[in-house]
C-alpha positions in Angstrom: 17.2 -23.2 15.9 18.6 -19.8 14.7 16.8 -16.5 15.2 15.9 -16.2 11.6 14.4 -19.7 11.4 12.5 -19.1 14.6 11.1 -15.8 13.5 10.2 -17.3 10.1 8.4 -20.2 11.8 6.4 -17.7 14.0 5.4 -15.5 11.1 4.4 -18.6 9.1 2.1 -19.6 12.0 0.7 -16.1 12.2 0.1 -16.1 8.4 -1.8 -19.4 8.6 -3.9 -18.2 11.4 -4.7 -15.0 9.5 -5.7 -17.1 6.4 -8.0 -19.2 8.5 -9.6 -16.2 10.1 -10.1 -14.6 6.7 -11.6 -17.8 5.4 -13.9 -18.1 8.4 -15.0 -14.4 8.0 -16.2 -15.1 4.4 -18.9 -17.3 5.8 -19.9 -14.8 8.4 -20.2 -11.7 6.1 -22.1 -13.3 3.3 -25.2 -13.8 5.5 -25.9 -10.1 5.1 -24.9 -8.8 1.6 -25.6 -5.2 2.4 -23.2 -5.3 5.3 -20.6 -7.0 3.2 -20.9 -4.4 0.5 -20.6 -1.6 3.0 -17.5 -3.3 4.5 -16.0 -3.7 1.0 -16.4 0.0 0.5 -15.1 1.2 3.9 -11.9 -1.0 4.0 -10.3 0.1 0.7 -11.4 3.7 1.3 -9.6 3.7 4.6 -6.5 2.1 3.1 -6.4 4.9 0.5 -6.7 7.6 3.1 -4.0 6.3 5.5 -1.1 7.8 3.6 -2.6 11.3 3.8 -3.1 10.9 7.5 0.3 9.5 8.3 2.0 11.9 5.9 5.2 10.0 5.6 6.0 9.9 9.3 6.5 6.1 9.3 9.1 6.4 6.6 11.0 9.1 8.5 10.9 6.9 11.6 12.5 4.0 9.7 15.1 6.3 8.2 16.1 8.3 11.3 15.5 5.8 14.1 19.1 4.5 14.1 20.5 8.1 14.5 18.0 8.9 17.3 18.8 5.6 19.0 22.5 6.4 19.1 21.7 9.8 20.7 19.4 8.2 23.3 16.4 10.2 22.3 14.0 7.4 21.3 11.2 8.7 23.5 11.4 12.2 22.0 11.1 10.7 18.5 8.1 8.6 19.5 6.3 11.6 21.1 7.0 13.7 18.1 5.8 11.0 15.7 2.6 10.4 17.6 2.0 14.2 17.8 2.6 14.7 14.1 0.2 11.8 13.2 -2.5 13.2 15.6 -2.1 16.7 14.1 -2.3 15.4 10.6 -5.4 13.4 11.5 -7.1 16.4 12.9 -6.1 18.5 9.9 -7.3 15.8 7.5 -10.7 15.5 9.3 -11.2 19.2 9.1 -10.4 19.3 5.4 -12.5 16.2 4.7 -15.6 17.3 6.5 -15.4 20.9 5.3 -15.3 19.9 1.7 -18.8 19.6 0.1 -19.9 16.2 -1.1 -20.6 16.1 -4.8 -22.1 12.8 -6.0 -23.7 12.3 -9.4 -26.4 10.0 -7.9 -25.0 6.7 -9.2 
């Protein structure tokens, strides 16, 4: 079996397991509709805020990894990437919690 076929098979199995886990979780979360609603609010909100926290670091890792790998400085790139994400996260938390909340009372 070739490498591509083997990886395709593995990812198919992982996809099926994820589907089964998601299907099973539907029956767990619907017992408490308030928790389900809270979860349905938190998950998309977190997905919208991730690009601001990551600030494009993942794209630069993909673009420049080959160049850094040739120079033998992979660990420096990993350290710099993790530090940048951590600093962006702290900066985002500071801005997020210092901004006043303005809701119209929906």
